[in-house]
C-alpha positions in Angstrom: -67.5 -47.3 -188.4 -65.5 -49.7 -190.4 -62.5 -49.5 -188.4 -64.4 -50.4 -184.6 -66.0 -53.2 -186.7 -62.4 -54.8 -187.9 -61.6 -54.0 -183.9 -64.5 -56.0 -182.9 -63.9 -58.8 -185.3 -60.5 -59.3 -184.1 -61.4 -59.5 -180.4 -64.3 -62.0 -181.0 -61.3 -64.1 -183.2 -58.8 -63.8 -180.2 -61.9 -64.9 -177.7 -62.7 -68.1 -179.6 -59.0 -68.6 -180.1 -58.8 -68.3 -176.4 -61.7 -70.5 -175.6 -60.7 -73.3 -178.3 -56.9 -73.2 -176.4 -58.4 -74.1 -173.2 -60.8 -76.3 -174.6 -57.8 -78.4 -175.9 -55.7 -78.0 -173.2 -58.8 -79.3 -170.6 -58.5 -76.1 -169.2 -61.5 -74.4 -166.7 -62.1 -70.6 -167.5 -63.4 -70.5 -164.3 -60.5 -71.2 -162.3 -58.7 -68.6 -164.3 -57.9 -64.9 -162.4 -56.9 -63.2 -165.7 -55.6 -63.3 -169.1 -52.3 -61.7 -170.3 -52.3 -59.5 -173.4 -52.7 -62.1 -176.1 -49.9 -61.9 -179.0 -51.2 -62.9 -182.4 -48.2 -63.8 -184.8 -48.9 -64.0 -188.8 -46.8 -65.9 -191.1 -46.7 -66.5 -194.6 -45.4 -69.5 -196.1 -44.5 -69.9 -199.8 -44.6 -73.6 -201.1 -42.6 -75.4 -203.7 -44.9 -74.1 -206.3 -45.2 -70.6 -205.2 -48.1 -70.5 -203.7 -48.3 -68.8 -200.3 -49.9 -69.3 -197.4 -50.9 -67.3 -194.4 -51.2 -68.7 -190.8 -52.2 -67.1 -187.5 -50.6 -68.5 -184.0 -52.2 -66.7 -180.9 -50.1 -66.9 -177.5 -51.6 -65.9 -174.3 -50.1 -66.0 -170.7 -53.2 -67.5 -168.2 -53.1 -66.4 -164.0 -55.1 -69.3 -162.0 -57.2 -67.7 -159.0 -56.1 -70.7 -156.8 -55.7 -69.5 -153.0 -53.6 -72.3 -152.0 -51.8 -73.4 -155.4 -52.4 -76.0 -157.2 -54.4 -79.4 -155.9 -52.4 -81.7 -157.2 -49.2 -83.5 -155.2 -46.3 -81.6 -156.7 -42.1 -82.2 -156.0 -40.8 -80.5 -152.8 -37.4 -80.4 -151.0 -37.2 -83.7 -149.0 -37.5 -83.7 -145.6 -35.0 -82.0 -142.8 -33.0 -84.9 -141.3 -31.6 -85.4 -138.1 -29.8 -88.5 -137.7 -29.5 -89.9 -134.5 -26.4 -91.6 -133.1 -25.4 -94.8 -134.3 -25.9 -97.7 -132.4 -23.7 -100.2 -134.2 -20.2 -100.1 -133.6 -17.3 -102.6 -134.7 -15.7 -104.4 -131.4 -12.9 -106.5 -131.7 -14.0 -110.3 -132.2 -13.8 -113.0 -129.6 -14.2 -116.3 -129.5 -13.3 -116.3 -133.0 -10.2 -118.3 -134.7 -8.1 -118.7 -137.6 -7.2 -121.6 -140.1 -4.6 -120.9 -142.7 -5.7 -122.8 -145.8 -2.5 -124.5 -147.9 -3.5 -125.7 -151.1 -1.8 -128.2 -153.7 1.9 -127.7 -153.5 3.0 -131.0 -155.6 6.3 -131.2 -154.2 8.9 -133.1 -156.3 11.7 -132.8 -158.9 13.0 -133.7 -162.1 16.6 -133.6 -163.8 17.4 -131.0 -165.5 20.0 -133.3 -167.4 20.2 -137.2 -168.0 23.8 -136.4 -167.6 24.0 -135.2 -164.1 21.6 -134.6 -160.6 21.2 -131.4 -160.5 17.8 -131.4 -159.6 14.6 -128.6 -160.7 11.6 -128.2 -158.3 8.2 -128.6 -159.8 6.6 -126.9 -156.5 7.5 -123.2 -156.2 9.5 -122.4 -153.4 9.0 -118.6 -153.4 5.4 -119.5 -153.1 5.9 -121.9 -150.2 8.1 -119.4 -148.5 5.2 -116.5 -148.5 2.9 -119.4 -147.1 5.3 -119.9 -144.0 5.7 -115.8 -143.9 1.7 -115.6 -143.3 1.5 -118.4 -141.0 4.5 -116.8 -138.9 2.9 -113.3 -139.1 -0.7 -114.5 -138.0 0.2 -117.4 -135.8 -3.3 -119.3 -136.9 -5.3 -121.6 -134.8 -5.0 -124.2 -137.4 -3.1 -124.9 -140.4 -4.9 -127.0 -142.9 -3.1 -128.6 -145.7 -5.4 -129.3 -148.7 -3.6 -131.9 -149.7 -1.6 -133.3 -153.1 1.5 -131.9 -151.4 3.9 -134.6 -152.7 3.5 -134.9 -156.6 4.9 -138.7 -156.7 4.8 -138.9 -160.2 6.6 -142.5 -159.9 3.6 -143.8 -158.3 1.2 -142.3 -160.6 -0.6 -144.4 -163.3 1.0 -143.1 -166.5 4.0 -143.9 -167.4 7.3 -142.0 -166.1 9.4 -139.7 -168.1 13.3 -140.7 -167.4 13.8 -137.3 -166.0 11.4 -137.9 -163.0 12.4 -141.1 -162.2 14.2 -141.8 -158.8 12.7 -138.5 -157.5 10.8 -140.0 -154.7 13.8 -139.8 -151.9 14.3 -135.8 -152.6 10.4 -135.8 -152.5 10.5 -136.9 -148.8 13.2 -135.0 -147.6 11.7 -131.9 -149.2 8.5 -133.0 -147.6 9.6 -133.6 -143.9 11.4 -130.1 -144.4 8.1 -128.8 -145.4 6.7 -130.2 -141.9 9.5 -128.9 -140.3 9.0 -125.4 -141.4 5.3 -125.3 -141.0 6.0 -126.3 -137.1 8.8 -123.7 -136.6 6.5 -121.1 -138.3 2.8 -121.6 -135.9 4.1 -123.5 -133.0 1.0 -123.7 -131.5 -1.6 -124.6 -134.4 -3.2 -127.3 -134.9 -1.7 -128.7 -138.3 -3.9 -131.4 -140.5 -2.6 -132.7 -143.6 -5.3 -134.2 -145.6 -4.6 -136.8 -148.0 -5.0 -135.9 -151.7 -5.0 -138.3 -154.6 -1.5 -137.6 -155.2 -0.6 -138.9 -151.7 -2.8 -141.7 -152.4 -0.5 -143.4 -155.1 1.7 -144.7 -152.7 -0.8 -146.8 -151.0 -2.3 -147.6 -154.2 1.5 -148.6 -155.5 1.8 -151.2 -153.0 -1.1 -152.7 -153.6 -0.6 -153.5 -157.3 2.7 -153.6 -157.3 4.2 -154.8 -153.7 0.9 -156.0 -152.0 3.3 -158.2 -149.2 4.1 -154.7 -147.8 1.2 -153.3 -147.7 -0.4 -151.9 -143.8 3.0 -153.2 -142.6 3.7 -151.1 -139.2 6.3 -151.2 -137.1 6.7 -153.6 -134.8 5.0 -153.9 -131.3 4.9 -155.1 -128.0 2.0 -157.4 -126.8 0.5 -154.7 -124.6 1.1 -151.9 -127.1 -2.3 -150.5 -129.3 -1.7 -150.7 -133.1 0.5 -148.3 -134.6 -1.2 -144.9 -136.0 0.0 -145.5 -139.7 1.7 -148.3 -141.9 5.2 -148.6 -142.0 5.4 -147.3 -146.0 3.0 -144.5 -145.6 3.6 -140.6 -146.2 3.1 -139.4 -142.4 5.7 -142.3 -140.9 8.2 -141.2 -144.4 7.7 -137.7 -143.7 8.2 -138.1 -139.7 4.9 -136.6 -138.8 4.5 -137.6 -135.1 7.7 -135.4 -134.8 6.0 -132.5 -135.8 2.6 -133.3 -134.5 1.1 -133.0 -137.4 -2.2 -134.7 -138.2 -3.0 -136.5 -141.5 -6.4 -137.3 -142.5 -6.3 -140.6 -145.0 -9.5 -142.0 -147.0 -9.2 -140.0 -150.0 -12.0 -138.9 -152.0 -14.3 -139.6 -148.8 -11.8 -137.7 -145.6 -12.9 -134.4 -145.1 -12.3 -132.2 -142.0 -14.7 -129.6 -140.1 -13.7 -126.1 -139.5 -17.0 -126.1 -137.8 -20.6 -127.5 -138.5 -20.8 -124.8 -141.5 -17.3 -125.3 -143.0 -15.2 -128.5 -144.5 -12.4 -129.1 -146.0 -11.7 -131.8 -148.9 -9.0 -132.5 -151.1 -11.8 -132.8 -153.9 -12.2 -134.9 -157.1 -14.7 -132.9 -158.9 -12.7 -131.0 -161.9 -14.7 -128.9 -164.6 -13.3 -126.2 -166.8 -14.3 -122.6 -167.4 -14.3 -122.2 -163.8 -17.3 -123.7 -162.8 -16.0 -126.4 -160.5 -17.4 -124.3 -157.6 -21.1 -125.1 -159.3 -20.4 -129.0 -159.0 -19.8 -128.2 -155.0 -23.0 -125.9 -154.5 -25.0 -128.1 -156.2 -24.0 -131.8 -154.2 -23.0 -129.8 -150.9 -25.9 -128.5 -148.0 -22.7 -126.7 -146.5 -20.1 -124.7 -147.2 -16.4 -126.3 -148.4 -13.2 -125.5 -149.3 -11.4 -128.1 -151.5 -8.2 -128.2 -153.8 -7.5 -130.5 -156.7 -8.6 -128.1 -159.3 -5.5 -125.6 -158.7 -7.6 -122.8 -159.8 -8.9 -119.5 -157.9 -12.6 -120.2 -157.6 -15.2 -118.9 -154.8 -18.8 -118.7 -155.7 -22.3 -118.6 -153.1 -25.9 -120.1 -153.2 -28.7 -119.0 -151.2 -31.5 -121.7 -150.9 -35.0 -121.8 -149.0 -34.8 -123.9 -146.3 -37.6 -124.2 -143.3 -35.4 -122.1 -141.2 -35.3 -119.1 -143.9 -32.7 -118.5 -146.3 -28.9 -120.1 -145.8 -26.2 -119.5 -148.0 -23.3 -121.9 -148.5 -19.7 -121.2 -150.2 -18.1 -123.3 -152.2 -14.1 -121.9 -152.6 -10.5 -123.3 -154.2 -8.0 -121.1 -152.6 -5.8 -122.4 -156.0 -2.2 -124.2 -155.4 1.3 -123.5 -154.4 3.5 -125.6 -157.2 4.4 -124.3 -160.4 1.9 -122.9 -163.2 4.4 -122.7 -166.1 4.0 -126.5 -167.2 6.6 -127.9 -165.4 4.2 -129.8 -163.4 3.4 -133.0 -165.0 0.1 -133.2 -166.7 -2.2 -134.1 -169.7 -0.6 -130.6 -171.3 3.0 -131.3 -170.8 5.4 -132.0 -173.4 8.8 -133.9 -173.4 11.6 -134.4 -175.7 12.9 -137.3 -177.0 15.4 -137.7 -173.7 12.2 -137.4 -171.5 12.8 -133.9 -170.4 10.4 -131.5 -169.9 9.8 -128.5 -172.5 7.2 -125.9 -171.2 6.8 -122.6 -172.6 3.5 -122.1 -172.3 1.2 -122.2 -168.9 -1.3 -124.1 -167.2 -4.7 -122.5 -166.6 -3.7 -122.6 -162.8 -3.3 -119.6 -160.1 -1.3 -119.6 -157.1 -3.1 -118.2 -153.8 -3.8 -119.6 -150.1 -6.6 -118.4 -148.0 -7.3 -117.5 -144.2 -10.8 -118.2 -142.6 -11.8 -116.6 -139.6 -14.6 -118.7 -137.8 -16.3 -119.3 -134.6 -15.4 -122.5 -133.2 -18.2 -125.6 -133.0 -20.7 -124.7 -130.4 -20.0 -121.0 -130.4 -22.6 -119.0 -131.5 -23.8 -119.6 -135.2 -20.7 -121.2 -135.8 -19.9 -118.2 -138.4 -16.9 -117.9 -140.5 -15.3 -115.5 -143.2 -13.1 -116.8 -146.3 -10.3 -114.5 -147.4 -8.6 -115.6 -150.5 -4.7 -114.3 -150.8 -3.5 -114.2 -154.6 0.0 -115.3 -155.3 2.0 -114.3 -158.5 6.0 -114.9 -159.0 6.8 -114.8 -155.6 4.7 -111.7 -155.0 1.4 -111.5 -152.6 -0.7 -108.6 -150.9 -2.8 -109.8 -147.7 -4.5 -107.4 -145.5 -2.1 -104.5 -147.1 0.9 -106.0 -146.5 2.9 -107.1 -149.6 4.9 -110.2 -149.5 7.8 -110.5 -151.4 10.5 -113.2 -152.1 13.6 -112.1 -154.0 
């Protein structure tokens, strides 16, 4: 009888433990189909003082008596997918045109020695050759020269070092060759040269120092219209009419519209830390490509408008002049003979850009901007490498 009593007591103890376990877990015993065999574990733990304490843990396997499974959603594999045949396919663009964007070249020279006329260019002939190669390859509909393609250090507001004096004629000669080269590379392109602040140095110098010559044109007969450009001007000096190149003066207000959503300016804003784009995005309401800063930058901004979201872009393709400090600037160094000393680098980057665009009046006049990086006579564009030895 004693053994039976102890057995009954153990069963009651287990039953109570199971009931407490169900209550703690929030389970309804009516929802259970069966109980597994309880497993009781006795453990004796001795504390630091040598006192022993016995603990009992009970584990049991429960089986629910649901007929159709649990009554809450469970994670299942995703549905069987049968993709429809894609309806969107790339097609060859029709009605789109290309514009090659040529940024600041800053053609100019200085004397390597005050005892000779051996000239060193401050523009980068290798970078120019890559730009010409891209023009020959893609035959763009337009070539847009952003400005500051001539340095004209002698016409500037700062003192000109001796090594940079009498460099106007070599600069004009190389600029004339540049016009001939681009016309030869892209015979059918419309070429636009936007006046930058460096080209503007020539008319400003005349106003300050030779006012009587400012605005004079070639002689004309009574029945002839006024000449397009003054006699002492960049387009006349570089013989742009012979190469069918349009010169757009009026810096800094001159601007050229590729279509209604994109314009090109030389620019008059310079902000450090690669944030000049923010200035343009703050001020403009259409996309703009600009020069002047000699850095590669591009940024976008989307604004809410009456017609929905509108995204605009501001971008600078960089420059085609030297970036090693040879170009006169606020950081330039000169020795006592006026010869340039450059051992560092400007925070400038070489490059150009291609714009695919819908002309005015075609579709939504969309465009796509593609920059090309150039460094040390090497560049890569649309999967092809350009390298000048």
